[in-house]
C-alpha positions as CSV (number, residue, x, y, z in Angstrom):
1,X,93.8,121.7,84.0
2,X,93.4,121.7,88.0
3,X,95.2,118.9,90.1
4,X,93.1,118.0,93.5
5,X,95.5,116.5,95.9
6,X,93.3,114.3,98.1
7,X,94.9,113.3,102.3
8,X,93.4,111.1,103.7
9,X,94.4,111.6,107.2
10,X,93.9,109.2,110.8
11,X,95.9,110.1,114.1
12,X,98.4,112.4,111.8
13,X,98.5,115.4,113.8
14,X,102.5,115.4,114.6
15,X,103.0,115.6,110.5
16,X,100.0,116.6,108.4
17,X,100.7,120.8,109.3
18,X,103.8,120.2,107.8
19,X,103.3,118.5,104.9
20,X,100.3,121.4,103.7
21,X,103.4,123.8,104.4
22,X,105.6,121.6,102.6
23,X,102.6,121.4,99.2
24,X,101.6,125.5,99.5
25,X,106.3,125.7,98.6
26,X,105.7,123.9,95.4
27,X,105.8,125.7,92.0
28,X,103.0,122.9,90.0
29,X,102.5,123.2,87.0
30,X,99.1,123.6,86.9
31,X,97.0,124.9,89.5
32,X,96.3,122.7,92.1
33,X,93.4,122.3,95.2
34,X,94.1,120.2,98.2
35,X,90.9,118.4,100.5
36,X,91.7,116.7,103.4
37,X,89.5,114.5,104.6
38,X,90.2,113.0,108.4
39,X,89.2,109.8,109.3
40,X,87.4,110.2,112.1
41,X,90.7,110.9,114.5
42,X,90.9,111.0,118.2
43,X,91.8,114.4,117.5
44,X,90.3,116.5,115.3
45,X,93.2,117.9,112.8
46,X,91.5,121.2,112.5
47,X,92.5,121.9,115.6
48,X,96.2,121.7,113.9
49,X,95.3,123.0,110.5
50,X,92.6,126.0,111.6
51,X,94.7,128.8,109.4
52,X,95.0,127.1,106.6
53,X,90.8,126.3,106.6
54,X,90.2,129.6,107.7
55,X,92.2,130.9,104.9
56,X,91.0,128.9,102.1
57,X,93.7,127.6,101.3
58,X,92.6,123.5,101.5
59,X,89.0,121.8,101.4
60,X,88.6,120.2,104.8
61,X,86.0,117.1,106.0
62,X,86.1,115.4,109.1
63,X,84.2,111.8,109.6
64,X,82.8,111.6,112.8
65,X,84.0,108.0,113.0
66,X,86.9,106.2,111.5
67,X,85.8,104.3,108.2
68,X,89.0,103.1,106.3
69,X,91.1,104.6,104.2
70,X,89.6,103.7,101.4
71,X,86.4,105.4,102.2
72,X,88.1,108.7,103.2
73,X,89.8,109.1,99.7
74,X,86.4,108.2,98.0
75,X,84.7,111.4,100.2
76,X,87.4,113.1,99.2
77,X,87.3,112.6,95.2
78,X,83.7,112.8,95.5
79,X,84.8,116.5,96.6
80,X,87.7,117.6,93.9
81,X,87.2,119.8,91.3
82,X,90.0,119.1,89.3
83,X,91.2,116.8,85.9
84,X,93.7,115.1,87.4
85,X,93.7,113.4,91.2
86,X,96.5,112.4,93.2
87,X,96.2,110.4,96.8
88,X,98.7,111.9,99.1
89,X,99.7,110.1,102.7
90,X,99.9,112.4,105.3
91,X,102.8,110.6,107.1
92,X,105.0,112.2,105.1
93,X,106.6,109.1,104.1
94,X,106.3,110.2,100.2
95,X,107.7,113.8,99.3
96,X,105.7,116.3,98.0
97,X,108.3,117.6,95.7
98,X,107.5,114.2,93.4
99,X,104.6,115.2,92.1
100,X,105.0,117.8,89.5
101,X,107.6,114.9,87.8
102,X,104.6,112.0,88.2
103,X,102.4,114.9,86.3
104,X,104.7,115.2,83.2
105,X,103.9,112.1,81.9
106,X,100.0,113.1,81.7
107,X,100.4,116.9,80.4
108,X,102.7,115.3,77.9
109,X,99.5,112.9,77.2
110,X,102.0,110.1,77.2
111,X,99.4,108.1,80.1
112,X,96.6,108.8,81.7
113,X,97.5,106.9,84.9
114,X,100.8,107.5,86.9
115,X,102.6,105.1,89.7
116,X,105.5,106.8,91.8
117,X,107.1,103.4,92.5
118,X,109.5,103.2,95.3
119,X,111.6,100.4,94.3
120,X,113.7,101.8,91.8
121,X,116.3,101.6,94.7
122,X,116.0,100.6,98.1
123,X,113.5,102.5,100.1
124,X,114.7,103.8,103.2
125,X,113.3,102.2,106.3
126,X,111.0,100.1,105.4
127,X,110.6,96.6,107.6
128,X,111.6,93.9,105.7
129,X,108.3,92.0,106.6
130,X,106.8,95.4,104.7
131,X,108.9,95.2,101.9
132,X,108.2,91.4,101.2
133,X,105.0,91.7,101.0
134,X,104.7,94.5,98.5
135,X,107.1,92.7,95.9
136,X,104.8,89.4,96.8
137,X,101.6,91.5,95.9
138,X,103.3,93.2,93.1
139,X,104.6,90.3,91.5
140,X,101.2,88.5,91.7
141,X,99.6,91.1,90.2
142,X,101.8,91.2,87.5
143,X,101.2,87.7,86.5
144,X,97.7,87.3,87.0
145,X,97.2,90.7,85.0
146,X,100.0,89.9,82.8
147,X,101.6,93.5,83.3
148,X,104.9,94.6,84.5
149,X,104.6,97.4,87.4
150,X,107.6,97.1,90.5
151,X,105.1,98.9,92.8
152,X,101.5,97.9,93.0
153,X,100.8,99.1,96.9
154,X,102.3,102.4,96.0
155,X,100.6,106.1,97.9
156,X,101.2,107.8,95.0
157,X,99.3,107.1,92.5
158,X,98.2,109.7,89.6
159,X,95.3,109.6,87.2
160,X,92.5,111.5,85.3
161,X,89.6,112.4,85.4
162,X,88.4,109.7,83.0
163,X,89.9,106.7,84.1
164,X,88.3,107.7,88.1
165,X,84.2,107.7,85.6
166,X,85.2,104.2,84.0
167,X,86.0,102.7,87.4
168,X,83.5,102.2,90.8
169,X,85.3,101.9,93.8
170,X,83.8,100.5,96.9
171,X,87.4,99.4,98.7
172,X,86.9,101.1,102.1
173,X,90.2,100.2,103.9
174,X,93.7,99.6,102.8
175,X,92.3,96.7,99.8
176,X,91.9,100.3,97.7
177,X,95.0,100.2,96.3
178,X,94.0,96.8,95.1
179,X,91.6,97.4,93.8
180,X,92.4,100.6,91.3
181,X,94.9,98.7,90.1
182,X,92.7,95.5,89.1
183,X,90.5,98.2,87.3
184,X,92.2,100.8,86.1
185,X,94.0,97.5,84.1
186,X,90.8,95.9,83.7
187,X,89.4,99.0,82.0
188,X,92.5,99.2,79.4
189,X,94.5,101.7,80.7
190,X,98.2,101.7,81.0
191,X,99.9,102.3,84.0
192,X,103.2,104.6,83.6
193,X,106.0,103.8,86.5
194,X,107.9,106.8,87.5
195,X,110.7,106.4,90.6
196,X,109.8,108.5,93.8
197,X,111.7,108.8,97.2
198,X,110.7,107.3,100.1
199,X,111.3,107.2,103.9
200,X,109.2,105.4,106.2
201,X,107.5,106.9,108.6
202,X,109.1,108.8,111.6
203,X,106.3,109.4,113.7
204,X,103.9,107.2,115.0
205,X,103.3,103.5,113.2
206,X,102.4,102.1,110.3
207,X,98.7,100.8,110.1
208,X,98.6,98.4,107.4
209,X,99.2,95.3,108.2
210,X,99.3,91.2,107.2
211,X,95.5,90.7,107.2
212,X,95.3,93.7,105.0
213,X,97.9,91.6,102.6
214,X,95.5,88.8,102.3
215,X,92.5,91.0,101.6
216,X,94.7,92.1,99.2
217,X,95.7,89.5,97.3
218,X,92.0,87.8,97.8
219,X,90.8,91.6,95.8
220,X,93.4,90.7,93.2
221,X,91.9,87.4,92.3
222,X,88.0,88.7,92.6
223,X,88.4,91.4,90.6
224,X,90.4,89.2,87.6
225,X,88.6,86.4,87.3
226,X,85.4,87.0,89.1
227,X,84.1,90.1,89.5
228,X,80.6,89.7,89.5
229,X,80.6,86.5,92.1
230,X,77.4,86.8,94.3
231,X,79.4,83.7,96.1
232,X,82.9,85.1,95.5
233,X,81.8,88.5,97.4
234,X,79.6,86.6,99.9
235,X,83.6,85.0,101.1
236,X,85.3,87.5,100.8
237,X,82.7,89.7,103.2
238,X,82.8,86.7,105.8
239,X,86.9,87.3,105.8
240,X,86.3,91.0,106.0
241,X,83.9,91.6,108.6
242,X,84.3,88.9,110.6
243,X,87.6,85.7,109.9
244,X,89.6,89.5,110.0
245,X,87.9,90.6,113.4
246,X,88.9,88.0,115.0
247,X,92.4,87.0,114.0
248,X,93.5,90.8,114.7
249,X,92.0,90.2,117.8
250,X,93.1,87.0,118.8
251,X,97.0,88.0,117.5
252,X,96.8,91.6,119.9
253,X,95.6,89.0,123.0
254,X,98.5,86.4,122.3
255,X,100.6,89.4,121.8
256,X,99.6,91.3,125.0
257,X,99.6,87.7,127.0
258,X,103.5,86.9,126.1
259,X,104.5,90.2,126.8
260,X,103.1,90.3,129.9
261,X,105.0,86.7,130.6
262,X,108.3,88.5,129.2
């Protein structure tokens, strides 16, 4: 058995090296490999982890331009050789020491999908907005898919190769979380949740915003009710590639204008 740890990263030079050394220090119950995918960061992350790359401790993939978390994960999965996969965010919000615990139900053949839930206790440092957005999307997921989970948007998702082979991932950005969750459920796999530790990022700032949350809602609806609808896909693409960008630029302009006025 081999565990593939996929690390998509974008401008995470403050944390990537420490994260890797944390992973190196953990005793996993099975062999593991680490795939780092630099999603076109402003500074090539290879400069920060050259020793780890040269020592063949990790696989490193550098994208020529920023393409989005979903694409970075999908590329990482293509380079992975494992039987089991886990996504590890590079910002150190999640504690790698929890991964062996998350592995247990899969190794014991209790399930093929495990989610690490941040909401068994109150997540440290998470803003009220992010907390409410997570709760809302999770409740919508539970309602339309008739399941009962507590953290659909968690970054800690473990799944087997059989699951990966059954789902066709297309996500480009942060819609990866609702897409993979929807396709896991629609393909008949059960999600087992295990509580994990979580602490809001100490470096940089969160890259996800309310526009991504609304896009996640569109993905949940699409995958549940009309996954093959050309019309819905057309409407979704209009939002993703045009309306979303216009609203984002407009809100940045308004925010900058108000800041200057103050």
